[in-house]
C-alpha positions, 0 to 999 in steps of 0.5 A: 500500500505504501509502495503504491502511494509512493509511485503515485506521488512520483508519477504526479510530480513527473506530470507536473514538471512536464506541465511547467516545462510546456507553460515556460516554453509557451511564454518563451515562444510568445515573447520571441514572436513579439520580438519578431513582429517588432523587428518586422515593423522596424524592418518596414521602416528601413525599407530600401526604395528602388527607382529607375534611372528615368525617375532618378533624372526626373526628380533631379536627385542630387548626390553627395557626401556629408562634408564639414561646413561652418555652421553658425550659432546665431541670434535672431532679430527683427527690424527694418531698413533705415537711412542715416539722418543725414540722408533725409532732408525736409525742404522748407523756405525761410520766407513766406511766399507763393509757389511759382512753379514746381520742377520735380515729381515724386520718385525723381532722382535729384542732385544736391543744389538742383532746383526743386521749385521757384517761389515769389513774393514782394518781400523777396524783392524788398529784401534785395532792395534793402541790401542794395541800399545797404551796399551803396551806404557801405561804399560811401562810408568806406570812402569817407573812412579812408579819407578821414584815416588819411587826414588823421594819419597826417595830423590834420583831422581830429581823433574824434572825427576819425572815430565817428567815421570808423564807427559809421563805416563798421555799422554800414559793413555789418548791416550790409553783411547781415542782409547779404546773409539773408540773400544767401539763405534765399539762394539769391546772388548778392553780386547780381543785386549789386548790379541792380539785377533784382530777382522776381522769383527765387529757386528752392534747391535740394540740400542733398542728392537723393530721390524726391520722396514727397511733394507737399505743395501745389503751384500757386499755393502760398506757404508760410516760413518753415512750411515743409515743401519737399522730402528728399531721401538718399537710399545709397546708405540704407542699412538694417536697424534691428532690435536686440533683446536684453538677454542677447545683448552681451553676445552682440558686438561691432564687426559681427556678420548678419544674414538678412532676409526681407519679409517682402522678398523671402528669396533674397538673402543679404550679408551685413556687418554690425557698425553700431550697438545702442546703449539705451534700452527701448521699452515695450519690448525692452531692447536696444537698436543695432545698425548693420551696413549691408554689403553689395546692396541689391536695387530697390531697397526702400526704407521701412521694409521689414526684415529678419536678421540672424547675427552670427555669434560663433562658427563651428566646422562640423559635418552637415547636410542640406535640410531637404536631405533629412526626413523624420520617421517615428520621431527619428531622423534619417538620410538616404544612402544611394547606390546604383545597380543594373540601371536602378537606384536604391536608397536605404535609410540611415539613421542620424542625429540632427543638431544646428540648423543654419541657412538650409543646412543641418548638422548630423551625427552618424550612429555608425561612423562608417556610413558617413563616407558614402553618397547620399541623396541631398534632396527629395528626402520626403518624396523618397520617404513617401515611396518607402512608406507606400510599400511600392517601388521599395523592397526590403533588403 
């Protein structure tokens, strides 16, 4: 009886052990199946894209290796195009007068000293008459002074008479010079007035070379003194005026290069150099002005155009590739390795880590350093990615 019991227990233990082994094997098989399924998913993400030579040519795919490039650390700033104060002029008249004629139109290029308009008024004739009288008085007083001086030097005239004559001569000279200065402000030639040639109308001259920005008067209009008649703008020295926030100011200095893009002309990139950094903060937002001189200025730059500047603060020589060569799949970045075989092109995704992006280039670090010496597709990565994910034209290798 005891023997039967012992045999029964041994048989039950053997069966139980076999049952546990089967259960363990099932668990291990299930885990292996899940791993294989996961591998298949990863393999699908790494499908090789196959295209024909004609497709390759039609897509204009560019090939190249990853090369080292100066990638810049940059500060982004916004602003607009400006001109220095000395390149803007507001044209006025020092006398109230009537606009006799206008010789320019808005947008017209003018040179310094060019006639913009003519004005006339009786007061303009009157000031010339005053000057002519003062000039004649000066000549009389000068002759009397010279005569009295000779008499005084000879001991014939008294010192008192000579002193009175000298004072009258000096007063006449100052009066004449004061009126002459007024004629100069009116652009009237004093020498012609002394010949009796009085101007009935006088010119309004451009104080700078530039373009007529605004014409603010009409022919026949009366304008009082200091009324603005014209605005002249010289855009030859147009420069970038950018606003730098407080947190960035310590990294900005004179001489640094700036890449500029206009919001109205996004395809245009200009290079500039910082020529001045402000020392006073503006409020709302708290920022300082910096000014950058533009190199090789393109035509038709107009003050007031909005722009974005990227101030280059540091340069790093590092491996980089065009941004259009990189695509993202499942939050991981890849580039396509390119190979040709029997008239077909094969593109295999190679995982990389991306870093600094600068002017349509981006730095890359390879998981396998050996990969970086082969040729890659430098463009059309998103097209190749779409072909890969369609499961058509791409074959798993």
